[in-house]
N, C-alpha and C positions, 0 to 999 in steps of 0.2 A: 852808284846804282842809279840808272836813269829811266827804267821802266819796270814797274811791278804790276802784274795782273794777278788777281787773287779771287778765290771764291771762299766766302765765310759761311759755313753751314753748321752752327754750333750744336744742333741736335742730330746731325747726320752721321753717317759712317766715317766721313772724313771732315772733321770740323774746319780744317784750314788746308787749302791747296793753293800753292803759289808758284808762279813762273816769273822769272826776272832776267833782265839784261843789265849787266854792269858796264857802263860806258866810262872810259878813262883814257888818259894819255898813255900811249904804248910804252913809254919809257918809265912809267911809275912802277917801282918794284913791288911785287905782289907775291904772296904765297896762296896757292889755290886751296880749296876747301880741304880741311882735315881737322883732327882733334889737336888742340893747342897743348904744347909741352908745359906751359906755365899755368894752364887752366884746363885740365883734361876733360872736364865736363862740357866744354864748349866745342861745337863742331861748326866751323866757319872758315871762310877765306880770311886773309889778313893783309892789310896795307902795311908794308914793311917800312915805310917812311915815318908813319905816326903810331903804328901799333894797334889801330882800331880795325873795325870791319864794317862792311856795307850790309851784310846779311848773315845771320847765323841762328842756330838752335842750341839747346842744351839737352842733356840726357833726360832731364825731368820735364821736358815739354815746353820750354820757353822759346819764343821766337822773337826776333827783332830784325827790322830792315829799315834802310835809310835812303832817301834821295836828296840831292841838293835842290834848292829852290833857285831857279834861274832868273837872274836880273842883272842888268849892267852894273848896278851899284855893288851887288854882292861879289861880282867878278874882280873888283878892284879894291876890296877891303880885306882885312885880316880876320882874326878870330881864332878861337881854339879849334882843334880838330873835331869835326862832327862825327867821325868814326868812333870817338869815345862814348857817344850817346848809346850806340848799340852795344858796344863792349861792356859798359857798366851795367846795363840791364841784364845781359846774359850772365854776368858774374854774380849778381845779387839775387835775392829771393823776394824783393819788394813787389807787392801787387802792381799790375800794369797801370791802373788808374793813378795810384799814388806816385809811381815813378814819373808818369807823364806830367803831373802837376809840378813835381820838383824840377823837371827839365824846363818847363815853361817859365818858372821863376828865374832861371838862369839863362834864358834864351838869348839875351842881348850879348852874351859872351861869344856867340857863334854867328857866322854868316847864315844865310837862309837855309832851312832844312825842313824836311818832312820825315816824321818818324812813326813807324808802326811797331807796337809792342803787344805781345800776347803771352799771357801767363797760364794758359790752359782753361781759364774761365772767361776772361774778357779780352777782346781785341780793341786796342785804343790807338787813335790817331792824334798826333799833335804836331803843330807847325809854329815856328816863331814868326811866320809871315801871314798868318790867317787873321790875327787880331781876335781870336776866339779861344775859349778854354778847350782842353782836350775833349775829343769826341769818342763815345763808345760806338764802334762801327756796327752797323746793322747787317743782318744776313743778306746774302746775295753776291753778285759779281761786281767787282770794283777794279778801278785802275788808278795808278799813281805814277806820274812822271815828274817833271821838274816845275810843276805848278801845284796847286792844292789838290787834295784828294778828289777824284772823279771830275776834275776839270776836263771838259770835252776837247782836248787836243786830238787831232786825227789819229795819232798812234795809240792813244788810250781808247778812244771810241771804237776804232776798228779792231783793236786787240781784244777788247771785252766781247765784241760781237763774235769774233772768231772762237774765243773760249766758250761762249755760250753755245754756239753752233756745234762745237766738238762734243760737248756734254749732251746736248739735245739729240744728237745722232746716235747716242747710245754707245759711244766708243768705250771699250774696256779700259783703255789707257789714253789719256789726253795727248794729242800730238803737240807737245810743248815745244819741241824743236821747230816744227813747221810753223807754228804760230809766231814764235819769237824770232824767226830768221827772215821775216818779210823785210825786203829792202825798198819797197815802193815809197817814194817821197809823196808828201801831200801836195795838193794843188795850192797855188799861191794864195788864193782867196780863202783858204782854210787855215793858213799858218797863223800862229800867235805872233804877237809883237812884244818880244822881251828886251828889245833894245840892242840886239846884237847884229842887226842887219839882215836883209832878205836872203842873201846867199847862205849865210850860216843857218838861218831858220830852215831853209830847204834841206840842207845837209843833215840837220838834226831831227828831221820830221819823221823819218822811218823808224820802225820798231828796232830793226837791226842797222847799226851805223857802221859803214865801211869807208873810211877816209884816211889819208896819209897822216900818221902821227897821233890820231885820236879815233876812237871808235869802240865798238862793243868788245870787251875783253873776255867775258864769259857769259854763258847762258845757264841758268840754274832752275831746278824744279824741286820743290819741297812739298811733301804731303804728310800731314799729321793725322793719325787715325784715332778713333774714339777710344781704343784700348791702350793708347799711349805710344804705339809704335810710330816711328818717324822714318821716312825715306828722304834722302837728300842726294840729288844727282846734279853733277856740274860738267859742262863741256867747256874746256878752255879753248879760246879762239886766238889768242896771241901767245905764242909758245916760248918767248924768250925766258929761259930759266925755268920754265914750267913744263909739265907733262901735257902735251896737246890732246891726249886721249880723254874720253869721258870717264869720270870717276864716280863711283856709287857707294853710298853708305846707308846702312840700316841700323836703327836703334830699336831694340826690342825689349819690352818689359819682361822680366823673368818671374818665376813663381814666388820668389821671396820678396818681390816688390822692388828689386834692384833693376839695373839695366845692363843688357849686353849689347855689343856693337859688332857689326860686320862691315868690312869694306873690301873693295877690289876695283 
C-alpha cells in the first residue's frame, strides 16, 4: 500500500473514512478483498506469497493498514514480512496502543514500515523509521505514503486537499475513485529524494501509478460508521487471476450485538 488518505472524526457520524491505493509489482500473487477462510472475521485483501495483508477490517470494527517506508537501504535488505503486522492486529483483540508498543519493540525485525491500527476507540500510528513512540492520531484529514505520517510529498498534500474539497462541497458520497485515480506527476523541484534516482521519483510521484511491471494494483474505500457498520469497496486494477470489477462489502451490526455481512 503506497498511498492512504483518511479522515478521522471520532465524534462524528463516520469516525474513520479511508481511501487507499496499493502499489505493487504486477506479478505478485494477490487475492482481492474478501472474508478469509482461515479467519472469517477478517475482511481484507491478501498477499498470497507471505499470507499477510496491506489493509483490512474485522466484523467487530478493527482496522489496520500498512505502507512501506521508502529508502534505498530498505530496498536491499531482508526482514520478516511486514504484512504480518496488519494481519496479527486483525486476528487479535489487543488495544491499538498496546499493540503498537509491541510492534515497535520488535521493529528491527522488519524493513521500514508505517502502520495504522484502529480498535474502535483509538487510531494509532507507528513506524520503525520515525525514532518516536507510537502516536495517537488526532482528528482531521491525514495522508500517508512511503514516508512518515503527513510528510508533505506532493501526492499526499494534493490528495488531502482534494479529499477536503470533496467534503467541503457537501458531496453525499466522496469521489474516492476520482481522487485516487490522478496520474499527474509532481514537478521535479517538489520531488523527495529517497535515493532511487530522479526518473523513478517522477514515476512514483502521482497518486495513481501506471508503469510497466509495477503500479497501482487496487483502489479501496473504507468507511466505518458510529453505529458499527462498515463499508468496504475495492476496484481491482490489474486483473491477472482476479475479478477486475468493483466489489462491495457491508458489515452491519444486528439487534443481538452480532454482525451480518453482505457482498456483491
